[in-house]
LUMKOL-869975 format. One line per field, with one value per residue (C-alpha): residue number from 1; residue in three letters; x, y, z. Coordinates in nm, 2 decimals. Layout:
<recs>
resi = (NUM_...)
resn = (ALA_...)
u = (X_...)
v = (Y_...)
w = (Z_...)
</recs>
This chain:
<recs>
resi = (1_2_3_4_5_6_7_8_9_10_11_12_13_14_15_16_17_18_19_20_21_22_23_24_25_26_27_28_29_30_31_32_33_34_35_36_37_38_39_40_41_42_43_44_45_46_47_48_49_50_51_52_53_54_55_56_57_58_59_60_61_62_63_64_65_66_67_68_69_70_71_72_73_74_75_76_77_78_79_80_81_82_83_84_85_86_87_88_89_90_91_92_93_94_95_96_97_98_99_100_101_102_103_104_105_106_107_108_109_110_111_112_113_114_115_116_117_118_119_120_121_122_123_124_125_126_127_128_129_130_131_132_133_134_135_136_137_138_139_140_141_142_143_144_145_146_147_148_149_150_151_152_153_154_155_156_157_158_159_160_161_162_163_164_165_166_167_168_169_170_171_172_173_174_175_176_177_178_179_180_181_182_183_184_185_186_187_188_189_190_191_192_193_194_195_196_197_198_199_200_201_202_203_204_205_206_207_208_209_210_211_212_213_214_215_216_217_218_219_220_221_222_223_224_225_226_227_228_229_230_231_232_233_234_235_236_237_238_239_240_241_242_243_244_245_246_247_248_249_250_251_252_253_254_255_256_257_258_259_260_261_262_263_264_265_266_267_268_269_270_271_272_273_274_275_276_277_278_279_280_281_282_283_284_285_286_287_288_289_290_291_292_293_294_295_296_297_298_299_300_301_302_303_304_305_306_307_308_309_310_311_312_313_314_315_316_317_318_319_320_321_322_323_324_325_326_327_328_329_330_331_332_333_334_335_336_337_338_339_340_341_342_343_344_345_346_347_348_349_350_351_352_353_354_355_356_357_358_359_360_361_362_363_364_365_366_367_368_369_370_371_372_373_374_375_376_377_378_379_380_381_382_383_384_385_386_387_388_389_390_391_392_393_394_395_396_397_398_399_400_401_402_403_404_405_406_407_408_409_410_411_412_413_414_415_416_417_418_419_420_421_422_423_424_425_426_427_428_429_430_431_432_433_434_435_436_437_438_439_440_441_442_443_444_445_446_447_448_449_450_451_452_453_454_455_456_457_458_459_460_461_462_463_464_465_466_467_468_469_470_471_472_473_474_475_476_477_478_479_480_481_482_483_484_485_486_487_488_489_490_491_492_493_494_495_496_497_498_499_500_501_502_503_504_505_506_507_508_509_510_511_512_513_514_515_516_517_518_519_520_521_522_523_524_525_526_527_528_529_530_531_532_533_534_535_536_537_538_539_540_541_542_543_544_545_546_547_548_549_550_551_552_553_554_555_556_557_558_559_560_561_562_563_564_565_566_567_568_569_570_571_572_573_574_575_576_577_578_579_580_581_582_583_584_585_586_587_588_589_590_591_592_593_594_595_596_597_598_599_600_601_602_603_604_605_606_607_608_609_610_611_612_613_614_615_616_617_618_619_620_621_622_623_624_625_626_627_628_629_630_631_632_633_634_635_636_637_638_639_640_641_642_643_644_645_646_647_648_649_650_651_652_653_654_655_656_657_658_659_660_661_662_663_664_665_666_667_668_669_670_671_672_673_674_675_676_677_678_679_680_681_682_683_684_685_686_687_688_689_690_691)
resn = (MET_PRO_ALA_ALA_TYR_ALA_GLY_ALA_VAL_THR_ASP_ASP_PRO_TRP_ALA_TRP_LEU_GLU_ASP_VAL_ASP_GLY_GLU_GLN_ALA_LEU_ALA_TRP_VAL_ARG_GLU_ARG_ASN_GLY_GLU_LYS_ALA_ALA_GLU_LEU_ALA_ALA_THR_PRO_SER_PHE_ALA_GLU_THR_LYS_ARG_ARG_ILE_ARG_SER_ILE_LEU_ASP_SER_GLU_ALA_LYS_ILE_PRO_ASP_VAL_THR_ARG_ARG_GLY_GLU_HIS_LEU_TYR_ASN_PHE_TRP_LYS_ASP_ALA_GLN_HIS_GLU_ARG_GLY_VAL_TRP_ARG_ARG_THR_THR_LEU_GLU_SER_TYR_ARG_THR_GLU_ARG_PRO_GLU_TRP_GLU_VAL_VAL_LEU_ASP_LEU_ASP_ALA_LEU_ASN_GLU_ALA_GLU_GLY_ALA_ASN_TRP_VAL_TRP_HIS_GLY_ALA_THR_VAL_TRP_ARG_GLY_ASP_GLU_GLY_SER_PRO_ASP_ALA_PHE_ARG_TYR_ALA_LEU_VAL_SER_LEU_SER_ARG_GLY_GLY_SER_ASP_ALA_ASP_VAL_THR_ARG_GLU_PHE_ASP_LEU_HIS_THR_LYS_SER_PHE_VAL_GLU_GLY_GLY_PHE_GLU_ARG_PRO_GLU_SER_LYS_GLY_GLY_VAL_SER_TRP_GLU_SER_PRO_ASP_SER_LEU_ILE_VAL_TYR_THR_ASP_PHE_GLY_GLU_GLY_THR_MET_THR_PRO_SER_GLY_TYR_PRO_ARG_ILE_VAL_LYS_ARG_TRP_ARG_ARG_GLY_THR_PRO_LEU_GLU_GLN_ALA_GLU_THR_LEU_PHE_GLU_GLY_GLU_PRO_GLY_ASP_MET_TYR_ILE_GLY_GLY_GLY_HIS_ASP_GLN_MET_PRO_GLY_PHE_GLU_ARG_THR_TYR_VAL_PHE_ARG_ARG_LYS_THR_PHE_ARG_THR_GLY_GLU_LEU_TYR_LEU_LEU_ASP_GLY_GLU_LYS_LEU_VAL_GLU_VAL_PRO_THR_PRO_PRO_SER_ALA_GLU_GLU_ASP_ILE_HIS_ARG_GLU_TRP_LEU_THR_VAL_GLU_LEU_ARG_GLU_ASP_TRP_ALA_PRO_ALA_ASP_VAL_THR_TYR_PRO_ALA_GLY_ALA_LEU_LEU_ALA_ALA_ARG_LEU_ASP_ASP_VAL_LEU_ALA_GLY_SER_THR_ASP_PHE_HIS_VAL_LEU_TYR_ALA_PRO_THR_GLU_THR_THR_SER_LEU_ALA_GLY_ALA_SER_TRP_THR_ARG_ASN_HIS_LEU_VAL_LEU_ASN_ILE_LEU_GLU_ASP_VAL_THR_ASN_ARG_LEU_GLU_VAL_LEU_THR_PRO_THR_PRO_ALA_GLY_THR_PHE_SER_ARG_THR_ALA_VAL_GLU_GLY_VAL_PRO_GLN_VAL_GLY_THR_VAL_ALA_VAL_ALA_PRO_VAL_ASP_ALA_VAL_ALA_SER_ASP_ASP_VAL_TRP_LEU_TYR_VAL_THR_ASP_PHE_LEU_THR_PRO_THR_THR_LEU_SER_LEU_ALA_SER_ILE_SER_PRO_GLU_GLY_VAL_MET_GLY_GLU_PRO_GLU_PRO_LEU_LYS_SER_MET_PRO_THR_PHE_PHE_ASP_ALA_GLU_GLY_LEU_VAL_ALA_GLU_GLN_HIS_PHE_VAL_THR_SER_ASP_ASP_GLY_THR_ARG_VAL_PRO_TYR_PHE_LEU_VAL_ARG_ARG_GLU_ASP_LEU_SER_PHE_ASP_GLY_THR_ALA_PRO_THR_LEU_LEU_TYR_GLY_TYR_GLY_GLY_PHE_GLU_ILE_SER_LEU_THR_PRO_THR_TYR_SER_GLY_GLY_MET_GLY_SER_SER_TRP_LEU_GLU_LYS_GLY_GLY_VAL_TYR_ALA_LEU_ALA_ASN_ILE_ARG_GLY_GLY_GLY_GLU_TYR_GLY_PRO_ARG_TRP_HIS_GLN_ALA_ALA_LEU_LYS_GLU_ASN_ARG_HIS_LYS_ALA_TYR_GLU_ASP_MET_ALA_ALA_VAL_ALA_ARG_ASP_LEU_VAL_ALA_ARG_GLY_VAL_THR_SER_HIS_GLU_HIS_LEU_GLY_VAL_GLN_GLY_GLY_SER_ASN_GLY_GLY_LEU_LEU_THR_GLY_ASN_MET_ILE_THR_ARG_TYR_PRO_GLU_LEU_PHE_GLY_ALA_VAL_VAL_ILE_GLN_VAL_PRO_LEU_LEU_ASP_MET_GLN_ARG_TYR_SER_HIS_LEU_LEU_ALA_GLY_ALA_SER_TRP_MET_ASP_GLU_TYR_GLY_ASP_PRO_ASP_ASP_PRO_GLU_GLN_TRP_GLU_PHE_ILE_ARG_THR_PHE_SER_PRO_TYR_HIS_LEU_LEU_ASP_PRO_GLU_ARG_GLN_TYR_PRO_PRO_VAL_LEU_PHE_THR_THR_SER_THR_ARG_ASP_ASP_ARG_VAL_HIS_PRO_GLY_HIS_ALA_ARG_LYS_MET_ALA_ALA_ALA_MET_LEU_ALA_MET_GLY_LYS_ASP_VAL_THR_TYR_TYR_GLU_ASN_ILE_GLU_GLY_GLY_HIS_GLY_GLY_ALA_ALA_THR_ASN_ASP_GLN_ALA_SER_HIS_MET_GLN_ALA_LEU_ALA_TYR_GLU_PHE_LEU_ARG_SER_ARG_LEU_ALA)
u = (4.86_4.47_4.28_4.17_3.80_3.55_3.60_3.96_4.24_4.42_4.78_4.79_4.93_4.75_4.42_4.24_4.28_4.02_3.76_3.66_3.48_3.64_3.75_4.10_4.14_4.01_4.24_4.53_4.41_4.38_4.74_4.88_4.69_4.85_5.21_5.39_5.07_4.99_5.35_5.32_4.98_5.13_5.39_5.34_5.39_5.12_4.88_4.95_4.92_4.59_4.46_4.55_4.38_4.08_4.04_4.05_3.79_3.57_3.61_3.28_3.45_3.47_3.26_2.92_2.86_2.50_2.23_1.93_1.59_1.30_1.35_1.61_1.98_2.06_2.39_2.53_2.77_3.00_3.19_3.30_2.93_2.80_3.03_2.81_2.66_2.34_2.14_2.03_1.89_1.89_1.79_2.01_1.96_2.08_2.36_2.50_2.56_2.87_2.67_2.37_2.08_2.06_1.76_1.84_1.64_1.79_2.05_2.24_2.40_2.05_1.93_2.22_2.16_1.79_1.84_2.17_2.32_2.63_2.47_2.68_2.52_2.49_2.28_1.92_1.70_1.40_1.08_1.02_0.65_0.44_0.55_0.33_0.19_0.20_0.38_0.65_0.99_0.83_0.94_1.30_1.46_1.74_2.02_2.22_2.52_2.63_2.98_3.04_3.01_2.88_2.58_2.31_1.94_1.69_1.40_1.13_1.16_0.91_1.09_0.79_0.76_1.13_1.07_1.07_0.74_0.56_0.47_0.66_0.91_1.20_1.47_1.66_2.04_2.21_2.43_2.20_1.96_1.62_1.48_1.15_0.93_0.62_0.50_0.37_0.62_1.00_1.25_1.45_1.76_1.88_1.92_1.58_1.71_1.91_2.05_1.96_2.31_2.60_2.94_3.06_2.80_2.58_2.21_2.11_1.74_1.55_1.19_0.90_0.79_0.44_0.35_0.16_0.30_0.58_0.91_0.87_0.58_0.77_0.72_1.04_1.14_1.47_1.68_2.05_2.26_2.43_2.77_2.68_2.85_2.57_2.20_2.03_1.77_1.60_1.36_1.42_1.19_1.24_0.89_0.77_1.05_0.98_1.15_1.21_1.53_1.74_2.12_2.30_2.67_2.81_3.16_3.30_3.35_3.08_2.70_2.36_2.10_1.72_1.42_1.08_0.83_0.49_0.55_0.86_1.23_1.39_1.77_1.95_2.18_2.53_2.86_2.89_3.19_3.03_2.89_2.54_2.35_2.00_1.88_1.54_1.54_1.92_2.13_2.51_2.75_3.11_3.32_3.58_3.67_3.66_3.31_3.20_2.82_2.81_3.06_3.21_3.45_3.42_3.74_3.77_3.74_3.49_3.16_2.87_2.52_2.20_1.82_1.72_1.41_1.63_1.87_1.59_1.45_1.78_1.98_2.36_2.42_2.58_2.72_3.08_3.08_3.43_3.72_4.04_4.39_4.73_4.72_4.35_4.08_3.72_3.70_3.32_3.00_2.73_2.38_2.19_1.83_1.93_2.31_2.59_2.91_3.23_3.52_3.84_4.18_4.48_4.80_4.60_4.48_4.11_3.93_3.55_3.32_2.94_2.75_2.40_2.15_2.01_1.67_1.85_1.96_2.33_2.53_2.68_3.00_3.13_3.46_3.45_3.70_3.88_3.94_4.27_4.57_4.70_4.47_4.14_3.80_3.49_3.14_2.80_2.45_2.24_1.92_1.94_1.56_1.47_1.79_2.08_2.29_2.61_2.83_3.20_3.47_3.82_4.12_4.49_4.76_4.83_4.50_4.20_3.90_3.64_3.27_3.10_2.76_2.74_2.45_2.45_2.26_2.02_2.31_2.54_2.76_2.86_2.83_3.08_3.09_2.96_3.19_2.98_3.21_3.59_3.77_3.99_4.36_4.45_4.83_5.11_5.18_5.43_5.74_5.58_5.55_5.36_5.49_5.44_5.71_5.73_5.94_6.01_5.90_6.08_5.90_5.95_5.61_5.59_5.44_5.34_5.36_5.30_5.56_5.49_5.81_5.97_6.09_6.43_6.47_6.84_6.82_7.07_6.87_6.77_6.41_6.15_5.93_5.59_5.49_5.12_4.96_4.66_4.69_4.36_4.00_4.04_4.05_4.24_4.44_4.45_4.57_4.35_4.38_4.43_4.45_4.55_4.84_4.95_4.96_5.10_5.35_5.42_5.42_5.67_5.92_5.80_5.78_5.48_5.46_5.14_5.20_4.96_5.06_4.90_4.59_4.44_4.22_4.44_4.46_4.14_4.07_4.40_4.59_4.37_4.38_4.76_4.80_4.53_4.58_4.91_5.02_4.97_5.34_5.35_5.17_5.44_5.72_5.57_5.56_5.92_6.02_5.87_6.05_6.39_6.33_6.27_6.61_6.78_6.66_6.81_6.47_6.52_6.71_6.58_6.61_6.41_6.14_5.81_5.52_5.15_4.83_4.50_4.26_4.40_4.67_4.73_4.81_5.04_5.23_5.23_5.42_5.65_5.76_5.80_5.93_6.13_6.22_6.55_6.37_6.19_6.26_5.90_5.57_5.21_4.96_4.59_4.27_4.47_4.44_4.75_4.66_4.58_4.53_4.24_4.11_3.83_3.69_3.68_3.38_3.35_3.67_3.51_3.39_3.75_3.86_3.82_4.10_4.34_4.24_4.11_4.35_4.16_4.26_4.62_4.73_4.61_4.75_5.10_5.09_4.88_5.13_5.39_5.20_5.06_5.26_5.16_5.32_5.63_5.74_6.10_6.23_6.58_6.51_6.54_6.22_6.16_5.94_5.57_5.24_4.93_4.59_4.25_3.89_3.71_3.39_3.54_3.30_3.45_3.82_3.86_4.07_4.23_4.46_4.63_4.61_4.78_5.05_5.13_5.14_5.37_5.61_5.61_5.69_5.99_6.11_6.03_5.96_5.57_5.33_4.96_4.64_4.28_3.99_3.68_3.46_3.49_3.41_3.63_3.69_3.87_3.70_3.34_3.39_3.62_3.80_3.87_3.98_4.22_4.36_4.42_4.58_4.80_4.92_5.04_5.21_5.38_5.49_5.64_5.80_5.96_6.11_6.21_6.33)
v = (13.60_13.56_13.81_13.71_13.61_13.81_13.74_13.62_13.79_14.03_13.99_13.62_13.56_13.23_13.33_13.29_12.92_12.93_12.98_12.61_12.60_12.91_12.87_12.98_12.77_12.45_12.52_12.53_12.20_12.03_12.14_12.01_11.68_11.64_11.67_11.44_11.27_11.18_11.05_10.83_10.70_10.61_10.36_9.99_9.95_10.21_10.02_9.69_9.85_10.01_9.69_9.50_9.76_9.78_9.40_9.41_9.69_9.51_9.17_8.98_8.81_9.12_9.13_9.29_9.52_9.49_9.68_9.50_9.65_9.42_9.08_9.20_9.28_9.58_9.64_9.90_9.74_9.85_9.63_9.61_9.57_9.84_10.14_10.37_10.08_9.90_9.91_9.55_9.32_8.96_8.76_8.64_8.28_8.36_8.58_8.29_8.10_8.13_8.30_8.50_8.57_8.95_9.15_9.48_9.76_10.06_10.06_10.39_10.33_10.29_10.60_10.81_10.70_10.78_11.12_11.22_11.26_11.15_11.05_10.90_10.70_10.88_10.63_10.57_10.59_10.35_10.42_10.11_10.15_9.93_9.57_9.35_9.63_9.58_9.92_9.83_9.90_10.00_10.36_10.50_10.84_10.79_11.05_11.11_11.33_11.49_11.36_11.27_11.62_11.65_11.84_11.60_11.55_11.33_11.14_10.92_10.56_10.27_9.94_9.74_9.88_9.96_10.31_10.67_10.78_11.01_11.33_11.21_11.39_11.54_11.76_11.99_11.98_12.11_12.01_11.88_11.60_11.46_11.21_11.03_11.16_10.98_10.82_11.17_11.41_11.46_11.65_11.84_12.06_12.21_12.53_12.71_13.02_13.33_13.35_12.99_12.84_12.89_13.04_12.68_12.61_12.39_12.43_12.67_12.58_12.26_12.22_11.97_11.90_11.75_11.54_11.72_12.06_12.25_12.27_12.65_12.59_12.36_12.45_12.58_12.38_12.55_12.82_12.86_13.17_13.31_13.21_12.85_12.57_12.31_12.27_11.94_11.71_11.37_11.12_10.81_10.53_10.30_10.17_10.31_10.57_10.77_11.11_11.40_11.59_11.88_11.91_12.24_12.25_12.59_12.47_12.14_12.03_12.21_12.18_12.13_11.86_11.93_11.70_11.81_11.79_11.88_12.22_12.32_12.21_12.09_12.10_11.79_11.93_11.79_11.96_12.15_11.94_11.60_11.34_11.23_10.91_10.82_10.45_10.36_10.51_10.56_10.86_10.80_11.09_11.06_11.34_11.54_11.75_11.70_11.76_11.83_11.88_11.83_11.69_11.44_11.52_11.29_11.27_11.36_11.05_10.88_10.73_10.80_10.67_10.77_10.74_11.02_11.12_11.15_11.38_11.60_11.62_11.76_11.46_11.47_11.12_10.92_10.57_10.56_10.29_10.36_10.57_10.63_10.53_10.64_10.36_10.32_10.51_10.44_10.35_10.30_10.22_10.04_9.96_9.65_9.63_9.54_9.57_9.82_9.69_9.89_9.88_9.99_10.06_9.97_10.09_10.08_9.72_9.65_9.47_9.44_9.45_9.39_9.61_9.52_9.74_9.58_9.63_9.82_10.08_9.97_9.79_9.45_9.40_9.10_9.08_8.93_8.65_8.55_8.90_8.90_9.06_9.22_9.39_9.58_9.47_9.67_9.61_9.72_9.63_9.42_9.60_9.80_9.83_9.46_9.25_9.17_9.04_9.22_9.23_9.17_9.28_9.15_9.26_9.34_9.43_9.08_8.89_8.94_9.09_8.86_8.94_8.74_8.74_8.71_8.70_8.84_8.65_8.81_8.78_8.98_8.70_8.72_8.39_8.23_8.44_8.28_8.37_8.47_8.63_8.66_8.89_8.69_8.71_8.99_8.98_8.74_8.80_8.51_8.63_8.96_9.06_9.33_9.48_9.78_10.02_10.33_10.64_10.94_11.28_11.61_11.68_11.33_11.19_10.82_10.78_10.44_10.33_10.01_9.86_9.60_9.46_9.15_8.92_8.89_9.27_9.35_9.67_9.83_10.15_10.06_9.95_10.19_10.28_10.45_10.63_10.72_10.95_11.17_11.32_11.52_11.54_11.26_11.00_10.68_10.49_10.11_9.81_9.71_9.48_9.67_9.47_9.78_9.87_9.51_9.43_9.76_9.82_9.54_9.26_9.46_9.50_9.81_9.87_10.03_10.23_10.37_10.65_10.71_11.07_11.32_11.50_11.15_10.96_10.66_10.77_10.96_11.33_11.41_11.27_11.48_11.80_11.78_11.90_12.16_12.51_12.66_12.30_12.17_12.15_11.85_11.63_11.72_11.66_11.32_11.23_11.35_11.14_10.83_10.91_10.94_10.62_10.43_10.55_10.49_10.13_10.08_10.01_10.28_10.60_10.95_10.92_10.60_10.72_10.85_11.01_11.02_11.17_11.31_11.59_11.69_11.43_11.64_11.93_11.70_11.60_11.96_12.04_11.74_11.88_12.24_12.18_11.86_11.83_11.66_11.36_11.24_11.13_11.18_11.32_11.24_11.51_11.42_11.65_11.87_12.18_12.40_12.77_12.81_13.19_13.13_12.79_12.93_13.13_12.83_12.59_12.40_12.55_12.77_12.46_12.36_12.66_12.45_12.24_12.49_12.84_13.16_13.30_13.63_13.69_13.84_13.67_13.33_13.38_13.41_13.04_12.93_13.07_12.83_12.53_12.69_12.51_12.76_13.03_12.83_12.77_12.90_12.91_12.87_12.53_12.20_12.00_11.63_11.55_11.59_11.45_11.65_11.50_11.65_11.67_11.95_11.83_11.83_12.08_12.01_12.09_12.34_12.22_12.56_12.44_12.19_12.40_12.71_12.51_12.32_12.64_12.82_12.52_12.49_12.86_12.80_12.52_12.23_11.87_11.87_11.62_11.73_11.54_11.67_11.43_11.60_11.39_11.22_11.48_11.46_11.09_11.19_10.93_10.84_10.51_10.21_10.31_10.66_10.52_10.27_10.55_10.77_10.49_10.37_10.73_10.75_10.41_10.46_10.80_10.67_10.37_10.59_10.83_10.60_10.28)
w = (-13.42_-13.41_-13.21_-12.86_-12.84_-12.63_-12.26_-12.28_-12.08_-12.30_-12.16_-12.25_-12.60_-12.62_-12.48_-12.81_-12.77_-12.50_-12.76_-12.76_-13.10_-13.26_-13.62_-13.55_-13.24_-13.42_-13.71_-13.46_-13.31_-13.66_-13.74_-13.42_-13.46_-13.80_-13.67_-13.42_-13.31_-13.67_-13.72_-13.41_-13.53_-13.87_-13.73_-13.74_-13.37_-13.30_-13.52_-13.34_-12.99_-13.09_-13.24_-12.92_-12.69_-12.92_-12.91_-12.52_-12.51_-12.76_-12.60_-12.55_-12.26_-12.04_-11.73_-11.80_-11.50_-11.40_-11.20_-11.07_-11.14_-11.05_-11.21_-11.46_-11.45_-11.68_-11.85_-12.09_-12.34_-12.62_-12.86_-13.22_-13.34_-13.10_-13.12_-12.91_-12.72_-12.63_-12.31_-12.25_-11.98_-11.87_-11.56_-11.28_-11.39_-11.74_-11.61_-11.42_-11.74_-11.96_-12.24_-12.10_-12.32_-12.35_-12.46_-12.62_-12.47_-12.64_-12.93_-12.92_-13.26_-13.42_-13.23_-13.35_-13.71_-13.68_-13.52_-13.69_-13.35_-13.15_-12.83_-12.55_-12.27_-11.93_-11.74_-11.65_-11.34_-11.30_-11.11_-10.88_-10.85_-10.62_-10.58_-10.79_-11.00_-11.38_-11.41_-11.15_-11.29_-11.62_-11.67_-11.68_-11.72_-11.97_-11.99_-12.31_-12.38_-12.70_-12.76_-12.40_-12.24_-11.88_-12.01_-12.12_-12.20_-12.02_-12.18_-12.04_-12.16_-12.15_-12.06_-12.18_-12.53_-12.54_-12.68_-12.56_-12.42_-12.66_-12.48_-12.17_-11.96_-12.16_-12.01_-12.25_-12.27_-11.96_-11.67_-11.39_-11.36_-11.26_-11.02_-10.99_-10.71_-10.83_-11.15_-11.25_-11.10_-11.11_-10.90_-11.16_-11.13_-11.46_-11.66_-11.62_-11.80_-11.73_-11.37_-11.28_-11.31_-11.06_-11.15_-11.18_-11.45_-11.24_-11.15_-10.87_-10.85_-10.77_-10.88_-10.89_-11.24_-11.29_-11.58_-11.86_-11.77_-11.94_-11.76_-11.73_-11.49_-11.26_-10.89_-10.71_-10.40_-10.33_-10.47_-10.38_-10.35_-10.67_-10.54_-10.46_-10.65_-10.71_-10.61_-10.66_-10.52_-10.54_-10.39_-10.18_-10.31_-10.01_-9.92_-9.59_-9.58_-9.90_-9.88_-10.11_-10.04_-10.16_-10.13_-10.15_-10.23_-10.13_-10.23_-10.35_-9.99_-9.79_-9.82_-9.66_-9.68_-9.65_-9.63_-9.76_-9.47_-9.62_-9.78_-9.59_-9.61_-9.29_-9.26_-9.14_-8.87_-8.96_-9.02_-9.35_-9.47_-9.38_-9.63_-9.52_-9.62_-9.52_-9.53_-9.38_-9.03_-9.02_-9.08_-9.14_-9.13_-9.27_-9.12_-9.31_-9.00_-8.62_-8.49_-8.13_-8.13_-7.75_-7.50_-7.73_-8.02_-8.32_-8.53_-8.90_-9.11_-8.87_-8.97_-8.74_-8.72_-8.54_-8.60_-8.83_-8.63_-8.32_-8.50_-8.64_-8.28_-8.16_-8.04_-8.08_-7.96_-8.24_-8.27_-8.40_-8.66_-8.78_-8.64_-8.84_-8.74_-8.87_-9.13_-9.21_-9.38_-9.48_-9.85_-9.86_-9.67_-9.86_-9.72_-9.81_-9.69_-9.33_-9.31_-9.36_-9.52_-9.44_-9.68_-9.49_-9.64_-9.43_-9.59_-9.92_-9.88_-9.83_-9.55_-9.50_-9.20_-9.18_-8.93_-8.83_-8.64_-8.33_-8.17_-7.89_-8.15_-8.15_-8.42_-8.41_-8.61_-8.81_-9.00_-9.35_-9.39_-9.71_-9.84_-10.05_-9.88_-10.20_-10.44_-10.44_-10.32_-10.41_-10.27_-10.41_-10.30_-10.54_-10.44_-10.12_-10.10_-10.11_-10.07_-9.85_-10.14_-10.25_-10.56_-10.48_-10.72_-10.66_-10.86_-10.86_-11.11_-11.23_-11.17_-11.39_-11.21_-11.06_-10.99_-10.72_-10.55_-10.18_-9.93_-9.58_-9.32_-9.06_-8.81_-9.03_-9.16_-9.53_-9.69_-9.93_-10.24_-10.56_-10.85_-11.15_-11.40_-11.44_-11.68_-11.92_-11.92_-12.15_-12.11_-12.01_-11.64_-11.60_-11.44_-11.31_-10.95_-10.77_-10.45_-10.22_-10.11_-9.89_-9.94_-9.72_-9.87_-9.81_-9.49_-9.34_-9.44_-9.52_-9.87_-10.02_-10.38_-10.57_-10.82_-11.09_-11.24_-11.38_-11.11_-11.28_-11.32_-11.34_-11.13_-11.36_-11.42_-11.78_-11.74_-11.91_-11.62_-11.61_-11.29_-11.25_-10.99_-10.91_-10.56_-10.53_-10.42_-10.16_-10.44_-10.37_-10.62_-10.56_-10.76_-11.06_-11.36_-11.68_-12.00_-12.20_-11.97_-11.92_-12.29_-12.41_-12.13_-11.89_-12.14_-12.35_-12.08_-11.90_-11.53_-11.37_-11.05_-10.88_-10.63_-10.33_-10.27_-10.05_-10.18_-10.24_-10.00_-9.91_-9.55_-9.53_-9.49_-9.33_-9.63_-9.86_-9.66_-9.62_-9.98_-10.01_-10.14_-9.99_-9.92_-10.27_-10.32_-10.08_-10.33_-10.59_-10.34_-10.27_-10.64_-10.69_-10.39_-10.55_-10.88_-10.70_-10.51_-10.83_-10.95_-10.61_-10.61_-10.96_-11.11_-11.37_-11.44_-11.50_-11.88_-11.87_-11.63_-11.76_-11.57_-11.66_-11.51_-11.61_-11.49_-11.15_-11.23_-11.54_-11.31_-11.12_-11.43_-11.54_-11.22_-11.27_-11.60_-11.48_-11.12_-11.17_-11.54_-11.45_-11.30_-11.62_-11.97_-12.09_-11.96_-12.05_-11.96_-12.01_-11.99_-11.76_-11.55_-11.62_-11.62_-11.25_-11.29_-11.52_-11.41_-11.19_-11.49_-11.72_-11.73_-11.39_-11.26_-10.99_-10.81_-10.73_-10.53_-10.21_-10.35_-10.50_-10.38_-10.54_-10.80_-10.80_-10.44_-10.46_-10.14_-10.26_-10.61_-10.44_-10.35_-10.65_-10.89_-10.74_-10.88_-11.20_-11.48_-11.75_-11.54_-11.44_-11.80_-11.86_-12.21_-12.08_-11.90_-12.06_-12.05_-12.13_-12.43_-12.35_-12.49_-12.43_-12.49_-12.44_-12.58_-12.75_-12.58_-12.23_-12.06_-11.72_-11.76_-12.04_-12.34_-12.34_-12.06_-12.27_-12.59_-12.43_-12.25_-12.57_-12.77_-12.52_-12.52_-12.90_-12.92_-12.69_-12.92_-12.68_-12.78_-12.78_-12.91_-12.91_-12.98_-12.92_-12.97_-13.10_-12.87_-12.54_-12.27_-11.97_-12.03_-12.35_-12.57_-12.66_-12.83_-12.79_-13.11_-12.98_-12.64_-12.80_-13.01_-12.71_-12.50_-12.78_-12.84_-12.47_-12.47_-12.81_-12.71_-12.38_-12.55_-12.82_-12.57_-12.29_-12.46)
</recs>
């Protein structure tokens, strides 16, 4: 057995697989990739599935998601001719047409060829400038990642000459970021050298970096404590309300917000667990816990608003813009220039309201009519600085996504949406139905899930069924149209179920907090309850039921295979957490102790060990076949989790298929070809084991 690498635990026989780029570890990866995953990839059905998914990902008929900057709409696009992608722009008038005229601003494939690199797009931030100025919306800060990792570089880019600025701002590779403060200064948080990063691998210091000076001479604005999770900052470019700010994340769920007032930072007095947003003169506060700043108690899950100056002056008088109920939660709150659009989930179905500040300092409220009763609606401002227009995305399991443009009147009435783009039909949905069910978990909690099946399903327990879940970090799962899933699974006779288990955000903070730390098992009990209900309804049987999840969902599926192996015929575990004794010492893992607990605390380890799949493995138990997928370049969730679990199960003689993509970061894939390969592996694995 290879020797453990420096820094690994010595009582773990597979610890050497934590050495991400170690020669021995990568040799093991190549050997595993060449086994069952290679056999799957060599089959004609895999080739056809991958070809179909790749054609969907490359389709020129997809909706180009756009961001408005000045007169242009910007879009980042990948297809068969642009493997790494192009950053391009058009006008709204052209975008309205069936075939917009796109102007390429930056070609990543050409850049990679010129630089011998493997850059992956991480986004861009544009300096607005003064309205009417020739340099308005001219300069951008472009972020690029090697192979898709979270760490990236930032370079200044000229949108007029469509080239990087010679001698301009350039941030070296690191986790972190930058923000424009002025045309000649940036707010930067990055790796400034030894001792400047947190235990989670994120920046601990925020500085002001002036043009023409080396990064080493940047002026420190704020320095967090060594044990903090993440320190960052930015600048609000809203004319008349320009502000520089610093945020301090002590943990994943607790933090502080500071505003720069002259040479000093002033803390915004809000609860540590709250999420703040500042728009013009307004401060909004989304609560994660009950808060009683004075005589009034505001409930967890509520959205509050007050004038920022009043709050800084000591006022604790807030308007309650939204209060949760047993069946509702706040899915989002999006400012336009003059309005706030609330997106509310009611039993995992969206409804919208427009709130408008009044001269009296209150808010009027207008419901948005015509929102679909089944499916998902997402809202985004077109330009929150200058416009009251919004983008509306409407989607469900069986209806291709539509992007519309809508305008909000001064009175707060959203006008009739103008459909601009619709995703093409990528699979045959005839005869398919989508429905919602509820199941009772072990402790009596009512848990919803969605089911997509054939209308004429026989209910004889023979249908191959895929159950998907996540259950963490207050993230909600809602119906969306997936051409890959539809063409590779539904169209070929499969049934799909989407579970809204605790740990997610479907019912707000209470739903999330119900499955934290010592209560983590409740998320897994919910998932098992959905699995049993699918069998009890006759939809499928345990040997025909598969389960899939990634990241925290990989921890979920890891617990499904170790705690409930009898419920499933196959398991897909993607970019997962699995070794919960080591997770806080691997890459960004320390940032998630709010969610899971601290394994170095003996008392907390006692409950963490009950949901650490790596430690729950039993060579005497029968486990369903499992597919592990991960990425060598994932610098968020360490690939060692998947490697070690797969190695341990292989040593026990279990049915394990393993595939590790060399690129992709936490997303698992950096190109459409890689993404189609990873997706096809999962669907072919499930079909081969569940059919």
